[in-house]
Phi, psi and omega in degrees: 000133180286143179265147176285147172289157179298317181301318179297315180298313180301313179300318179293319178297314179298321177296319179296319178298316179301317180297334178266008181057041177249116180295139178207149186219144170278114181271326177220125181268114181267198179295128183297329187271311190220023180291146174287160183233133169247142176238119176261124177255110178261125183266010173063022175235020180091358180249157179205163176225139181245125180249148174225153174275137177215176180260136170275109186296335181283332182245339185083001180281152171272131181226159175267129178236158179278122176277316175197160173207157182148212179298138186304319179298327177291321178293319177297324178295321178295323178295317178301317178298315181297319179293333175293328177279328189221093180292345179272008184284135171271142172230123178246130176254125178250134179242115181206121180297336182269359178074028180270126175243344184067005181294343179274358179281153180299138177095352184263357179263355183293000000 
């Protein structure tokens, strides 16, 4: 099975968020073909959660896991550290008071 490029996935994710009226922005543009993606969910109350894609070793599926959460400046510092390790990293910031990222919807773990 052919894998989607990261750019294609990011564009589709942003479109899905727009359809749900959830603001989102590309904060860091990574490698178009195979860059990893971090999603920061800011709840606009000073708190945030940072998600990364990883593999579920028991099933082999790709899943979204929480890398860190807490005060937004601490989450931003974690993003800065991750970008220091991986300059090809994509960072998407989602802003939603209700905590919706849509990452739990079907088709977003690919």
